[in-house]
C-alpha positions as a Markdown table, in Angstrom:
| # | Residue | x | y | z |
|---|---|---|---|---|
| 1 | Unk | 0.0 | 0.0 | 0.0 |
| 2 | Unk | 2.9 | 2.4 | 0.7 |
| 3 | Unk | 3.9 | 2.0 | -2.9 |
| 4 | Unk | 0.6 | 3.2 | -4.3 |
| 5 | Unk | 1.3 | 7.0 | -4.1 |
| 6 | Unk | 4.7 | 6.4 | -5.8 |
| 7 | Unk | 3.1 | 4.4 | -8.6 |
| 8 | Unk | 0.4 | 7.1 | -9.0 |
| 9 | Unk | 3.0 | 9.9 | -9.2 |
| 10 | Unk | 5.1 | 8.0 | -11.7 |
| 11 | Unk | 2.0 | 7.4 | -13.8 |
| 12 | Unk | 1.1 | 11.1 | -13.8 |
| 13 | Unk | 4.6 | 12.1 | -14.8 |
| 14 | Unk | 4.9 | 9.5 | -17.5 |
| 15 | Unk | 1.6 | 10.5 | -18.9 |
| 16 | Unk | 3.0 | 14.0 | -19.8 |
| 17 | Unk | 4.4 | 12.6 | -23.1 |
| 18 | Unk | 5.7 | 15.8 | -24.6 |
| 19 | Unk | 7.6 | 16.7 | -21.5 |
| 20 | Unk | 9.2 | 13.3 | -21.3 |
| 21 | Unk | 9.7 | 12.4 | -24.9 |
| 22 | Unk | 10.5 | 15.6 | -26.7 |
| 23 | Unk | 14.0 | 17.1 | -26.6 |
| 24 | Unk | 14.3 | 20.9 | -26.0 |
| 25 | Unk | 15.4 | 21.3 | -29.7 |
| 26 | Unk | 14.0 | 19.9 | -32.9 |
| 27 | Unk | 15.7 | 19.4 | -36.3 |
| 28 | Unk | 14.3 | 21.4 | -39.2 |
| 29 | Unk | 15.6 | 20.6 | -42.6 |
| 30 | Unk | 15.6 | 23.6 | -44.9 |
| 31 | Unk | 15.8 | 22.7 | -48.7 |
| 32 | Unk | 16.3 | 25.4 | -51.3 |
| 33 | Unk | 16.1 | 25.3 | -55.1 |
| 34 | Unk | 19.6 | 26.7 | -55.6 |
| 35 | Unk | 22.7 | 27.4 | -53.5 |
| 36 | Unk | 21.8 | 29.8 | -50.7 |
| 37 | Unk | 22.9 | 31.2 | -47.4 |
| 38 | Unk | 20.8 | 30.8 | -44.3 |
| 39 | Unk | 21.1 | 33.3 | -41.5 |
| 40 | Unk | 19.8 | 31.8 | -38.3 |
| 41 | Unk | 20.3 | 33.5 | -35.0 |
| 42 | Unk | 23.9 | 34.7 | -35.1 |
| 43 | Unk | 25.1 | 32.2 | -37.7 |
| 44 | Unk | 25.3 | 32.3 | -41.5 |
| 45 | Unk | 25.3 | 28.8 | -43.0 |
| 46 | Unk | 25.9 | 27.9 | -46.6 |
| 47 | Unk | 23.6 | 25.2 | -48.0 |
| 48 | Unk | 25.2 | 21.9 | -48.9 |
| 49 | Unk | 23.5 | 20.2 | -51.9 |
| 50 | Unk | 20.8 | 22.9 | -51.5 |
| 51 | Unk | 19.9 | 21.9 | -47.9 |
| 52 | Unk | 20.8 | 22.8 | -44.4 |
| 53 | Unk | 19.8 | 21.6 | -40.9 |
| 54 | Unk | 18.6 | 24.0 | -38.3 |
| 55 | Unk | 18.3 | 23.1 | -34.6 |
| 56 | Unk | 15.3 | 25.1 | -33.4 |
| 57 | Unk | 14.4 | 25.5 | -29.8 |
| 58 | Unk | 10.9 | 24.3 | -29.1 |
| 59 | Unk | 8.7 | 27.2 | -28.1 |
| 60 | Unk | 5.5 | 29.0 | -28.9 |
| 61 | Unk | 7.1 | 31.8 | -30.8 |
| 62 | Unk | 7.5 | 31.8 | -34.6 |
| 63 | Unk | 10.7 | 30.4 | -36.0 |
| 64 | Unk | 12.5 | 33.0 | -38.1 |
| 65 | Unk | 15.5 | 32.9 | -40.5 |
| 66 | Unk | 16.8 | 34.7 | -43.5 |
| 67 | Unk | 17.5 | 33.2 | -47.0 |
| 68 | Unk | 20.1 | 34.9 | -49.1 |
| 69 | Unk | 21.2 | 34.5 | -52.7 |
| 70 | Unk | 23.3 | 36.8 | -54.9 |
| 71 | Unk | 20.1 | 38.7 | -55.9 |
| 72 | Unk | 17.5 | 38.1 | -53.2 |
| 73 | Unk | 17.3 | 38.4 | -49.4 |
| 74 | Unk | 14.1 | 37.4 | -47.7 |
| 75 | Unk | 12.9 | 36.5 | -44.2 |
| 76 | Unk | 11.0 | 33.2 | -43.7 |
| 77 | Unk | 8.7 | 32.9 | -40.7 |
| 78 | Unk | 7.4 | 29.5 | -39.6 |
| 79 | Unk | 4.6 | 29.2 | -37.0 |
| 80 | Unk | 5.0 | 26.6 | -34.3 |
| 81 | Unk | 2.5 | 23.8 | -33.8 |
| 82 | Unk | 1.7 | 21.3 | -31.1 |
| 83 | Unk | 3.7 | 18.1 | -31.4 |
| 84 | Unk | 2.5 | 14.6 | -32.0 |
| 85 | Unk | 3.8 | 13.5 | -28.6 |
| 86 | Unk | 1.5 | 16.1 | -27.0 |
| 87 | Unk | -1.7 | 15.2 | -28.9 |
| 88 | Unk | -1.4 | 11.4 | -29.4 |
| 89 | Unk | 0.8 | 10.5 | -26.4 |
| 90 | Unk | -1.5 | 12.1 | -23.9 |
| 91 | Unk | -4.6 | 10.9 | -25.7 |
| 92 | Unk | -3.7 | 7.3 | -25.3 |
| 93 | Unk | -2.1 | 7.4 | -21.8 |
| 94 | Unk | -4.1 | 6.3 | -18.8 |
| 95 | Unk | -4.4 | 9.7 | -17.2 |
| 96 | Unk | -4.2 | 11.9 | -20.3 |
| 97 | Unk | -6.0 | 14.9 | -18.8 |
| 98 | Unk | -3.3 | 15.3 | -16.1 |
| 99 | Unk | -0.6 | 14.8 | -18.8 |
| 100 | Unk | -2.1 | 17.6 | -20.9 |
| 101 | Unk | -2.1 | 19.9 | -17.8 |
| 102 | Unk | 1.6 | 19.2 | -17.2 |
| 103 | Unk | 2.6 | 19.6 | -20.8 |
| 104 | Unk | 0.7 | 22.9 | -21.1 |
| 105 | Unk | 3.3 | 24.5 | -18.8 |
| 106 | Unk | 6.3 | 23.2 | -20.9 |
| 107 | Unk | 7.4 | 24.7 | -24.2 |
| 108 | Unk | 8.6 | 21.2 | -25.3 |
| 109 | Unk | 5.0 | 20.6 | -26.4 |
| 110 | Unk | 5.7 | 22.7 | -29.5 |
| 111 | Unk | 7.4 | 21.7 | -32.7 |
| 112 | Unk | 8.1 | 23.0 | -36.3 |
| 113 | Unk | 7.8 | 21.2 | -39.7 |
| 114 | Unk | 10.5 | 18.6 | -40.2 |
| 115 | Unk | 11.0 | 19.7 | -43.8 |
| 116 | Unk | 10.7 | 23.2 | -45.2 |
| 117 | Unk | 11.1 | 23.8 | -49.0 |
| 118 | Unk | 12.0 | 27.3 | -50.3 |
| 119 | Unk | 12.1 | 28.6 | -53.8 |
| 120 | Unk | 15.3 | 30.6 | -53.7 |
| 121 | Unk | 14.4 | 32.8 | -56.6 |
| 122 | Unk | 10.9 | 33.7 | -55.4 |
| 123 | Unk | 10.7 | 37.2 | -54.1 |
| 124 | Unk | 7.7 | 36.3 | -51.8 |
| 125 | Unk | 8.7 | 35.3 | -48.3 |
| 126 | Unk | 7.0 | 31.9 | -48.2 |
| 127 | Unk | 7.8 | 28.3 | -47.7 |
| 128 | Unk | 6.2 | 25.0 | -48.7 |
| 129 | Unk | 5.6 | 21.7 | -46.8 |
| 130 | Unk | 6.3 | 19.6 | -49.9 |
| 131 | Unk | 9.2 | 19.4 | -52.4 |
| 132 | Unk | 9.1 | 22.0 | -55.1 |
| 133 | Unk | 12.2 | 20.8 | -57.0 |
| 134 | Unk | 11.9 | 17.1 | -57.8 |
| 135 | Unk | 14.0 | 16.9 | -61.0 |
| 136 | Unk | 16.1 | 13.8 | -61.0 |
| 137 | Unk | 14.2 | 12.1 | -58.1 |
| 138 | Unk | 12.9 | 8.6 | -58.2 |
| 139 | Unk | 10.0 | 7.3 | -56.1 |
| 140 | Unk | 8.6 | 3.9 | -55.3 |
| 141 | Unk | 4.8 | 4.0 | -55.8 |
| 142 | Unk | 2.9 | 1.5 | -53.6 |
| 143 | Unk | -0.9 | 1.8 | -53.4 |
| 144 | Unk | -4.2 | 0.2 | -52.7 |
| 145 | Unk | -6.9 | 0.8 | -55.3 |
| 146 | Unk | -9.5 | 0.1 | -52.6 |
| 147 | Unk | -12.8 | 1.1 | -54.3 |
| 148 | Unk | -13.1 | -0.1 | -57.9 |
| 149 | Unk | -16.0 | 0.6 | -60.3 |
| 150 | Unk | -16.1 | -1.7 | -63.4 |
| 151 | Unk | -17.8 | -1.4 | -66.7 |
| 152 | Unk | -16.9 | -4.5 | -68.8 |
| 153 | Unk | -18.3 | -6.1 | -72.0 |
| 154 | Unk | -17.3 | -9.8 | -72.0 |
| 155 | Unk | -17.5 | -11.9 | -75.1 |
| 156 | Unk | -21.1 | -12.5 | -76.3 |
| 157 | Unk | -22.4 | -10.7 | -73.2 |
| 158 | Unk | -24.0 | -7.3 | -72.6 |
| 159 | Unk | -22.3 | -4.7 | -70.4 |
| 160 | Unk | -21.5 | -5.8 | -66.9 |
| 161 | Unk | -21.3 | -3.0 | -64.3 |
| 162 | Unk | -20.4 | -3.3 | -60.6 |
| 163 | Unk | -18.4 | -1.6 | -57.8 |
| 164 | Unk | -16.4 | -3.4 | -55.2 |
| 165 | Unk | -13.2 | -3.4 | -53.2 |
| 166 | Unk | -9.5 | -4.5 | -53.1 |
| 167 | Unk | -6.5 | -4.2 | -55.3 |
| 168 | Unk | -2.8 | -3.4 | -55.4 |
| 169 | Unk | -0.4 | -1.3 | -57.4 |
| 170 | Unk | 3.4 | -1.1 | -57.6 |
| 171 | Unk | 5.5 | 1.2 | -59.7 |
| 172 | Unk | 8.1 | 3.9 | -60.1 |
| 173 | Unk | 7.8 | 7.7 | -60.6 |
| 174 | Unk | 10.7 | 9.5 | -62.2 |
| 175 | Unk | 10.9 | 13.3 | -62.3 |
| 176 | Unk | 12.5 | 14.4 | -65.5 |
| 177 | Unk | 11.6 | 18.1 | -64.9 |
| 178 | Unk | 10.9 | 20.0 | -61.7 |
| 179 | Unk | 7.2 | 19.5 | -61.9 |
| 180 | Unk | 6.8 | 16.6 | -64.4 |
| 181 | Unk | 7.3 | 12.9 | -64.0 |
| 182 | Unk | 6.9 | 9.6 | -65.9 |
| 183 | Unk | 5.0 | 6.9 | -64.0 |
| 184 | Unk | 5.2 | 3.2 | -64.8 |
| 185 | Unk | 2.9 | 0.9 | -62.8 |
| 186 | Unk | 1.6 | -2.7 | -62.6 |
| 187 | Unk | -1.9 | -3.0 | -61.0 |
| 188 | Unk | -4.4 | -5.7 | -60.1 |
| 189 | Unk | -7.9 | -4.7 | -59.0 |
| 190 | Unk | -11.2 | -6.6 | -58.1 |
| 191 | Unk | -14.8 | -5.9 | -57.2 |
| 192 | Unk | -15.1 | -8.1 | -54.1 |
| 193 | Unk | -18.0 | -6.7 | -52.2 |
| 194 | Unk | -16.6 | -6.6 | -48.7 |
| 195 | Unk | -14.4 | -3.6 | -47.9 |
| 196 | Unk | -12.3 | -5.3 | -45.2 |
| 197 | Unk | -10.6 | -8.7 | -44.9 |
| 198 | Unk | -13.3 | -11.4 | -44.5 |
| 199 | Unk | -14.6 | -14.6 | -46.0 |
| 200 | Unk | -17.4 | -13.4 | -48.3 |
| 201 | Unk | -20.7 | -15.2 | -48.5 |
| 202 | Unk | -21.6 | -15.0 | -52.1 |
| 203 | Unk | -25.0 | -16.6 | -51.9 |
| 204 | Unk | -26.4 | -18.3 | -54.9 |
| 205 | Unk | -25.8 | -16.5 | -58.2 |
| 206 | Unk | -22.9 | -14.1 | -58.3 |
| 207 | Unk | -20.6 | -12.3 | -60.7 |
| 208 | Unk | -17.0 | -11.1 | -60.1 |
| 209 | Unk | -14.8 | -8.9 | -62.1 |
| 210 | Unk | -11.1 | -8.2 | -62.0 |
| 211 | Unk | -8.4 | -6.6 | -64.1 |
| 212 | Unk | -4.6 | -6.8 | -64.3 |
| 213 | Unk | -3.0 | -4.0 | -66.2 |
| 214 | Unk | 0.2 | -2.1 | -66.8 |
| 215 | Unk | 0.3 | 1.6 | -67.5 |
| 216 | Unk | 2.7 | 4.4 | -68.5 |
| 217 | Unk | 1.7 | 8.0 | -67.9 |
| 218 | Unk | 3.2 | 11.5 | -68.1 |
| 219 | Unk | 2.2 | 13.6 | -65.1 |
| 220 | Unk | 2.2 | 17.2 | -64.0 |
| 221 | Unk | 2.6 | 18.4 | -60.4 |
| 222 | Unk | 1.0 | 21.6 | -59.2 |
| 223 | Unk | 1.5 | 22.1 | -55.4 |
| 224 | Unk | 0.1 | 19.1 | -53.7 |
| 225 | Unk | -1.9 | 18.0 | -56.8 |
| 226 | Unk | -0.7 | 15.7 | -59.6 |
| 227 | Unk | -2.6 | 14.8 | -62.8 |
| 228 | Unk | -1.5 | 12.7 | -65.7 |
| 229 | Unk | -2.4 | 11.0 | -69.0 |
| 230 | Unk | -1.1 | 7.9 | -70.6 |
| 231 | Unk | -1.5 | 4.5 | -72.1 |
| 232 | Unk | -2.6 | 1.2 | -70.6 |
| 233 | Unk | -2.7 | -2.5 | -71.5 |
| 234 | Unk | -4.8 | -4.9 | -69.5 |
| 235 | Unk | -6.4 | -8.3 | -69.1 |
| 236 | Unk | -10.0 | -8.1 | -67.9 |
| 237 | Unk | -11.9 | -11.1 | -66.4 |
| 238 | Unk | -15.6 | -11.6 | -65.8 |
| 239 | Unk | -16.6 | -14.7 | -63.7 |
| 240 | Unk | -20.2 | -16.0 | -63.2 |
| 241 | Unk | -21.2 | -18.9 | -60.9 |
| 242 | Unk | -24.1 | -20.4 | -59.1 |
| 243 | Unk | -24.0 | -21.9 | -55.6 |
| 244 | Unk | -25.0 | -24.6 | -54.7 |
| 245 | Unk | -24.0 | -26.8 | -57.7 |
| 246 | Unk | -26.0 | -25.4 | -60.7 |
| 247 | Unk | -28.9 | -27.2 | -62.4 |
| 248 | Unk | -28.5 | -28.0 | -66.1 |
| 249 | Unk | -29.7 | -24.6 | -67.1 |
| 250 | Unk | -27.0 | -22.8 | -65.2 |
| 251 | Unk | -23.2 | -23.1 | -65.4 |
| 252 | Unk | -19.9 | -21.6 | -64.4 |
| 253 | Unk | -18.6 | -19.1 | -66.8 |
| 254 | Unk | -15.1 | -17.3 | -67.0 |
| 255 | Unk | -14.4 | -14.9 | -69.8 |
| 256 | Unk | -11.1 | -13.1 | -70.2 |
| 257 | Unk | -9.9 | -10.7 | -72.8 |
| 258 | Unk | -7.0 | -8.3 | -73.4 |
| 259 | Unk | -7.6 | -4.6 | -73.9 |
| 260 | Unk | -5.8 | -1.4 | -74.9 |
| 261 | Unk | -6.7 | 2.1 | -73.8 |
| 262 | Unk | -5.7 | 5.2 | -71.8 |
| 263 | Unk | -5.2 | 6.1 | -68.2 |
| 264 | Unk | -5.8 | 9.4 | -66.3 |
| 265 | Unk | -4.4 | 9.4 | -62.7 |
| 266 | Unk | -5.0 | 12.3 | -60.3 |
| 267 | Unk | -3.7 | 12.5 | -56.8 |
| 268 | Unk | -3.6 | 14.9 | -53.8 |
| 269 | Unk | -0.6 | 14.7 | -51.4 |
| 270 | Unk | -2.0 | 14.5 | -47.8 |
| 271 | Unk | 1.2 | 13.8 | -46.0 |
| 272 | Unk | 4.9 | 13.3 | -46.5 |
| 273 | Unk | 4.3 | 9.9 | -48.1 |
| 274 | Unk | 0.5 | 9.4 | -48.3 |
| 275 | Unk | -1.5 | 10.4 | -51.3 |
| 276 | Unk | -5.2 | 9.9 | -52.2 |
| 277 | Unk | -6.4 | 9.8 | -55.8 |
| 278 | Unk | -8.8 | 8.8 | -58.5 |
| 279 | Unk | -7.6 | 6.8 | -61.5 |
| 280 | Unk | -9.8 | 6.7 | -64.6 |
| 281 | Unk | -8.9 | 4.0 | -67.1 |
| 282 | Unk | -11.0 | 3.9 | -70.3 |
| 283 | Unk | -10.2 | 1.2 | -72.8 |
| 284 | Unk | -11.5 | 0.8 | -76.4 |
| 285 | Unk | -9.6 | -1.9 | -78.4 |
| 286 | Unk | -9.9 | -5.7 | -77.7 |
| 287 | Unk | -7.8 | -7.5 | -80.3 |
| 288 | Unk | -9.3 | -11.0 | -79.8 |
| 289 | Unk | -13.0 | -10.2 | -79.6 |
| 290 | Unk | -15.8 | -9.2 | -81.9 |
| 291 | Unk | -16.4 | -6.3 | -82.0 |
| 292 | Unk | -12.8 | -5.3 | -81.5 |
| 293 | Unk | -13.8 | -1.7 | -80.7 |
| 294 | Unk | -15.9 | -1.4 | -77.5 |
| 295 | Unk | -15.8 | 1.0 | -74.6 |
| 296 | Unk | -15.0 | -0.3 | -71.1 |
| 297 | Unk | -13.7 | 1.4 | -68.1 |
| 298 | Unk | -12.3 | 1.1 | -64.6 |
| 299 | Unk | -12.5 | 3.9 | -62.0 |
| 300 | Unk | -10.5 | 3.4 | -58.8 |
| 301 | Unk | -10.2 | 5.3 | -55.5 |
| 302 | Unk | -6.5 | 4.9 | -54.8 |
| 303 | Unk | -4.7 | 5.1 | -51.5 |
| 304 | Unk | -1.0 | 5.6 | -52.4 |
| 305 | Unk | 2.3 | 5.8 | -50.6 |
| 306 | Unk | 5.2 | 7.3 | -52.5 |
| 307 | Unk | 8.7 | 6.7 | -51.1 |
| 308 | Unk | 11.7 | 8.5 | -52.4 |
| 309 | Unk | 14.5 | 6.1 | -53.6 |
| 310 | Unk | 16.8 | 8.7 | -55.0 |
| 311 | Unk | 16.9 | 12.5 | -54.4 |
| 312 | Unk | 17.8 | 15.1 | -57.0 |
| 313 | Unk | 21.4 | 15.2 | -55.7 |
| 314 | Unk | 21.9 | 11.6 | -56.5 |
């Protein structure tokens, strides 16, 4: 029983996550579009490969530094924000309210963006939370086309339309200009009608559709938005079945055909790696079917992670 007050005090102290976990200083990486000098506090620092690390004291006040080139000098001001340790740590601790109270008296609850991007030639004193000079960078693209809407025309069938879930995509994005990149992807999508992992109960009659395809697109970036256009080649499958075992008038059917068409991907960057987008893939030419020309499409809501494999400094 004598240990109970000590355990309670320890729990309260440990619940103040920002106070315990955060260091007094945080690292802010400043990236510029060309060689620059950064004046921070009393120091003047030259960028190396167009970047420099600043160790900023955690506090409520705005972080301020000067960016200098041969022709432009401007002051950048970055507002502080509450850290993840303050919000999430205290939210999931056992006595979070007490933790919040303790952290509210400590400047270590604040932080600044980990990465700040600056256009060195821009006369406006502003910064970006995303890269603005991607030329030469290579990204691994991993995504889940989680919601998929199909419109297919199998051989000797009418149009089949359905929306379901699940898919995968893997590919590479290469920036050949500051705001333009080529994207090569391999994808597989389905219309399974359960949005989470489970054993589906199909019932009696049911239809399933899926598609495997490869695509190559040219893409533009504007701020956090990207939009592109390109070509695609795919293999579409329509499957029909009946459970329990079918009577003589019913049967299992699987029909597959190859198709050529276009692709129009659009994404919005929501975090450092995470993007959400819509991918529209219309197809028109089916070389092995009659008629060879027929409109089909796939529309996917895509959850994507883009991980940089090589930066623009090699």
